DRENPALO-142123 format. One record per residue (C-alpha): x, z, y; residue in one letter; residue number from 1. Coordinates in Angstrom, 2 decimals, m for minus. Each point is the difference from the previous one (the first is absolute). Layout:
BEGIN
ATOM;X;Z;Y;A;NUM;
...
# end
This chain:
BEGIN
ATOM;71.30;82.03;135.68;X;1;
ATOM;m1.24;m0.07;m3.24;X;2;
ATOM;2.68;m2.37;m3.47;X;3;
ATOM;m0.01;m3.43;0.77;X;4;
ATOM;m1.42;m1.54;m4.07;X;5;
ATOM;m0.28;m3.10;m1.38;X;6;
ATOM;m3.08;m0.87;0.00;X;7;
ATOM;m1.49;m2.07;m3.20;X;8;
ATOM;0.39;m3.58;0.12;X;9;
ATOM;m0.93;m1.30;m3.84;X;10;
ATOM;m4.00;0.20;m1.59;X;11;
ATOM;1.06;m0.80;m3.68;X;12;
ATOM;2.30;2.10;m2.36;X;13;
ATOM;0.77;m0.70;m3.00;X;14;
ATOM;3.03;0.53;m2.98;X;15;
ATOM;2.10;m3.54;m1.32;X;16;
ATOM;1.94;m0.21;m2.78;X;17;
ATOM;3.33;m0.84;0.04;X;18;
ATOM;3.77;m1.08;m1.33;X;19;
ATOM;1.63;3.72;m0.70;X;20;
ATOM;m3.17;1.82;0.81;X;21;
ATOM;m3.42;0.31;2.17;X;22;
ATOM;m0.65;0.19;3.92;X;23;
ATOM;m2.38;m0.11;2.73;X;24;
ATOM;m1.43;m2.55;2.14;X;25;
ATOM;m2.25;0.62;2.83;X;26;
ATOM;m2.01;m3.28;0.79;X;27;
ATOM;1.99;m1.64;m2.28;X;28;
ATOM;3.43;1.22;1.65;X;29;
ATOM;2.60;1.90;m1.82;X;30;
ATOM;0.99;3.38;1.33;X;31;
ATOM;2.60;0.85;0.99;X;32;
ATOM;2.60;2.91;0.20;X;33;
ATOM;1.23;1.42;3.87;X;34;
ATOM;3.20;m1.79;m0.79;X;35;
ATOM;m2.22;m3.16;m0.44;X;36;
ATOM;1.41;m0.81;m3.57;X;37;
ATOM;m3.07;m0.04;m2.99;X;38;
ATOM;m1.57;2.12;m0.92;X;39;
ATOM;m0.70;0.36;m3.89;X;40;
ATOM;m0.81;2.52;m2.31;X;41;
ATOM;0.67;0.41;m3.49;X;42;
ATOM;m3.65;0.98;m1.43;X;43;
ATOM;m2.83;m1.48;0.66;X;44;
ATOM;m1.79;3.04;0.13;X;45;
ATOM;2.81;0.79;3.14;X;46;
ATOM;m0.59;m3.31;2.03;X;47;
ATOM;m4.37;1.24;m0.41;X;48;
ATOM;0.60;3.62;1.59;X;49;
ATOM;2.63;m1.41;2.76;X;50;
ATOM;m3.30;m2.43;0.32;X;51;
ATOM;m2.82;2.30;0.61;X;52;
ATOM;1.79;1.96;2.56;X;53;
ATOM;0.77;m2.84;1.96;X;54;
ATOM;m3.58;m0.50;m0.75;X;55;
ATOM;m0.99;2.81;1.48;X;56;
ATOM;1.41;m0.57;3.04;X;57;
ATOM;m1.99;m0.54;3.09;X;58;
ATOM;m0.03;m0.69;3.69;X;59;
ATOM;3.46;1.01;0.22;X;60;
ATOM;2.54;0.84;m3.29;X;61;
ATOM;0.99;2.90;m0.61;X;62;
ATOM;3.37;0.25;m1.41;X;63;
ATOM;m0.41;4.15;m1.13;X;64;
ATOM;m3.24;m1.09;m2.01;X;65;
ATOM;2.24;m2.15;m1.85;X;66;
ATOM;2.15;1.41;m2.61;X;67;
ATOM;0.76;m1.94;m2.59;X;68;
ATOM;0.42;m3.19;2.33;X;69;
ATOM;2.42;2.30;1.55;X;70;
ATOM;2.08;0.77;m3.73;X;71;
ATOM;0.08;m2.83;m0.58;X;72;
ATOM;1.38;m1.73;3.19;X;73;
ATOM;2.49;2.67;m0.33;X;74;
ATOM;1.06;m1.60;m3.64;X;75;
ATOM;0.40;m3.47;1.82;X;76;
ATOM;1.90;0.92;2.73;X;77;
ATOM;1.79;3.22;m0.12;X;78;
ATOM;0.79;0.31;m3.74;X;79;
ATOM;0.86;m3.24;m1.59;X;80;
ATOM;2.34;0.18;2.79;X;81;
ATOM;1.50;3.30;m0.46;X;82;
ATOM;m0.59;m0.37;m4.40;X;83;
ATOM;2.85;2.06;m0.94;X;84;
ATOM;0.30;2.25;2.82;X;85;
ATOM;m3.18;1.14;m0.56;X;86;
ATOM;0.45;0.32;m4.00;X;87;
ATOM;2.88;1.95;1.11;X;88;
ATOM;m1.36;2.43;2.22;X;89;
ATOM;m3.54;0.55;m2.80;X;90;
ATOM;2.76;0.90;m3.38;X;91;
ATOM;2.64;2.88;2.21;X;92;
ATOM;m3.36;1.52;0.11;X;93;
ATOM;0.17;0.61;m4.08;X;94;
ATOM;3.67;2.42;1.46;X;95;
ATOM;m2.27;1.89;0.86;X;96;
ATOM;m3.62;0.18;m0.69;X;97;
ATOM;m2.53;2.11;1.30;X;98;
ATOM;m1.15;1.02;m4.06;X;99;
ATOM;4.16;1.07;m0.53;X;100;
ATOM;0.27;2.74;2.61;X;101;
ATOM;m1.69;3.51;m0.82;X;102;
ATOM;m0.71;2.95;0.99;X;103;
ATOM;1.38;2.88;m1.24;X;104;
ATOM;m2.28;2.50;0.57;X;105;
ATOM;m3.27;2.13;1.02;X;106;
ATOM;m0.53;m0.73;m4.27;X;107;
ATOM;m3.84;m2.09;1.78;X;108;
ATOM;1.80;m2.54;1.27;X;109;
ATOM;2.77;m0.39;m2.46;X;110;
ATOM;m3.07;m0.26;m3.36;X;111;
ATOM;m1.78;m2.07;2.68;X;112;
ATOM;3.06;m3.15;0.35;X;113;
ATOM;0.94;0.07;m3.67;X;114;
ATOM;m4.24;m0.46;m0.86;X;115;
ATOM;m0.84;m2.99;2.31;X;116;
ATOM;3.82;m1.72;0.41;X;117;
ATOM;1.58;0.55;m3.29;X;118;
ATOM;m2.35;m2.38;m2.05;X;119;
ATOM;1.15;m2.81;2.90;X;120;
ATOM;3.63;0.57;m0.63;X;121;
ATOM;m0.72;m0.12;m3.93;X;122;
ATOM;m1.68;m3.29;0.44;X;123;
ATOM;2.51;m1.41;1.92;X;124;
ATOM;2.41;0.42;m3.15;X;125;
ATOM;m2.24;m2.28;m2.31;X;126;
ATOM;m1.83;m1.93;2.27;X;127;
ATOM;3.30;m0.99;2.24;X;128;
ATOM;2.94;1.42;m2.10;X;129;
ATOM;0.97;1.63;2.43;X;130;
ATOM;0.05;4.76;m0.32;X;131;
ATOM;0.78;1.32;3.35;X;132;
ATOM;1.16;3.52;m0.07;X;133;
ATOM;m2.06;2.16;2.03;X;134;
ATOM;2.70;2.39;2.12;X;135;
ATOM;m1.59;3.80;2.09;X;136;
ATOM;0.89;0.32;3.38;X;137;
ATOM;0.39;m2.91;2.79;X;138;
ATOM;4.22;m0.83;m0.04;X;139;
ATOM;0.01;m3.18;m1.34;X;140;
ATOM;1.50;m0.79;m4.13;X;141;
ATOM;0.79;m3.40;m0.34;X;142;
ATOM;m1.99;m1.60;m3.48;X;143;
ATOM;1.55;m1.74;m2.71;X;144;
ATOM;0.82;m3.30;1.48;X;145;
ATOM;m0.31;m1.91;m2.86;X;146;
ATOM;m4.10;0.53;0.02;X;147;
ATOM;m0.26;m0.77;3.80;X;148;
ATOM;1.95;m3.74;m0.54;X;149;
ATOM;m3.31;m0.17;m2.03;X;150;
ATOM;m2.61;1.28;2.27;X;151;
ATOM;2.29;m2.41;2.51;X;152;
ATOM;m0.57;m2.91;m2.05;X;153;
ATOM;m4.11;0.43;m0.61;X;154;
ATOM;m0.62;0.45;4.26;X;155;
ATOM;2.29;m3.11;m0.33;X;156;
ATOM;m1.78;m1.67;m2.39;X;157;
ATOM;m3.02;0.26;1.96;X;158;
ATOM;m1.92;m2.47;2.69;X;159;
ATOM;0.21;m0.41;3.71;X;160;
ATOM;m3.47;0.86;m0.23;X;161;
ATOM;0.11;3.23;m2.06;X;162;
ATOM;2.88;0.77;1.61;X;163;
ATOM;m1.99;0.72;3.00;X;164;
ATOM;m2.39;2.23;m1.77;X;165;
ATOM;2.40;1.92;m1.99;X;166;
ATOM;1.76;0.66;3.74;X;167;
ATOM;m2.99;2.07;0.62;X;168;
ATOM;m0.66;1.64;m3.15;X;169;
ATOM;3.56;0.68;m0.21;X;170;
ATOM;0.96;1.69;3.68;X;171;
ATOM;m3.48;1.12;0.26;X;172;
ATOM;0.74;2.74;m3.86;X;173;
ATOM;3.79;0.16;0.79;X;174;
ATOM;m0.43;m0.96;m3.04;X;175;
ATOM;1.51;m3.38;m2.13;X;176;
ATOM;m2.19;1.34;m2.85;X;177;
ATOM;m2.78;0.17;1.14;X;178;
ATOM;0.52;m3.15;1.07;X;179;
ATOM;m0.38;m1.59;m3.24;X;180;
ATOM;m2.39;2.39;m0.47;X;181;
ATOM;m2.54;m1.79;1.87;X;182;
ATOM;1.49;m2.64;m0.62;X;183;
ATOM;m0.56;m0.18;m3.77;X;184;
ATOM;m3.67;1.30;0.83;X;185;
ATOM;1.80;3.07;m2.16;X;186;
ATOM;m2.29;2.40;2.11;X;187;
ATOM;m2.77;m0.11;2.04;X;188;
ATOM;1.74;m1.09;3.81;X;189;
ATOM;m2.28;3.69;1.61;X;190;
ATOM;1.17;1.59;m2.87;X;191;
ATOM;3.67;m0.97;0.56;X;192;
ATOM;m0.04;0.55;3.71;X;193;
ATOM;m1.72;3.84;m0.11;X;194;
ATOM;3.80;m0.07;m3.06;X;195;
ATOM;1.92;m0.77;3.16;X;196;
ATOM;m1.51;2.63;2.28;X;197;
ATOM;0.48;2.94;m2.64;X;198;
ATOM;2.17;2.03;2.51;X;199;
ATOM;m1.63;m0.17;3.04;X;200;
ATOM;m3.81;0.61;m2.28;X;201;
ATOM;2.62;2.54;m0.36;X;202;
ATOM;0.53;1.15;3.79;X;203;
ATOM;m3.85;m0.08;0.24;X;204;
ATOM;m1.53;1.57;m1.99;X;205;
ATOM;2.90;3.11;1.10;X;206;
ATOM;m0.35;m0.35;3.89;X;207;
ATOM;m3.01;m2.50;0.02;X;208;
ATOM;m0.81;m3.61;1.37;X;209;
ATOM;2.02;m0.71;3.02;X;210;
ATOM;m2.41;m2.63;1.97;X;211;
ATOM;2.61;m2.72;1.28;X;212;
ATOM;2.25;0.21;m3.40;X;213;
ATOM;m3.87;m0.62;m1.84;X;214;
ATOM;m0.24;m2.98;1.62;X;215;
ATOM;3.25;m0.83;0.10;X;216;
ATOM;m0.85;0.12;m3.42;X;217;
ATOM;m3.14;m1.84;m0.49;X;218;
ATOM;1.76;m3.57;2.34;X;219;
ATOM;2.84;m0.05;m3.38;X;220;
ATOM;m2.97;0.58;m2.63;X;221;
ATOM;m1.64;m2.79;1.12;X;222;
ATOM;2.79;m2.28;0.59;X;223;
ATOM;1.36;1.60;m3.75;X;224;
ATOM;m3.24;m1.38;m1.34;X;225;
ATOM;0.20;m3.35;1.70;X;226;
ATOM;3.10;m0.67;m1.50;X;227;
ATOM;m1.09;1.83;m2.85;X;228;
ATOM;m3.25;m3.26;0.09;X;229;
ATOM;2.75;m2.54;0.54;X;230;
ATOM;1.93;m0.64;m2.31;X;231;
ATOM;m2.82;0.90;m2.48;X;232;
ATOM;m1.63;m3.41;1.81;X;233;
ATOM;3.31;m2.10;m0.10;X;234;
ATOM;0.09;0.92;m3.60;X;235;
ATOM;m4.16;m0.65;m0.70;X;236;
# end
């Protein structure tokens, strides 16, 4: 038996400007989130993207084809209600940032990490006023608390919509610095994704690709690139 899916019930899809943002109208009625809150987003570009997703639905509604709608719903129904908790969770990545933990061998891997990760840490020192220090090995060593406090303030300053996208940028990459680099469009998202997978790519180069791991990596890549695109549309 196939899973039940709601039918498309509207004929026209359009966007509208409202106080404090932009909404999506289905036959003139505002779209609401699964929790029945009004779905208002911060930019016309993001509203248009969501409207396109609704308009693309045919006889049955398929939520898997509506990633921008899902992320916007999460921002309203979840992040707005738990903003401080989500911000704290993401800010904690600064104390164990992927880019700070380095191999001591082989030399080729060490050089690759230095070449790809050091420039991002240098950028963060300038753009975020946060110089994170590197460590050799995987044993946790705390960063300077004053630096972590500055990064935490930046994370808490993000809106609920920004934080919803930032969640995936940081949690998927394992790096608060990469998350900010994507948000601030310091590097192309594809490039940032590849940089975040340096260690995995190294392992693949040495031992070959694991099919199951490769499939999971593609899922994560799609989510990371979607989050970067969502963030870009917020700021359009």
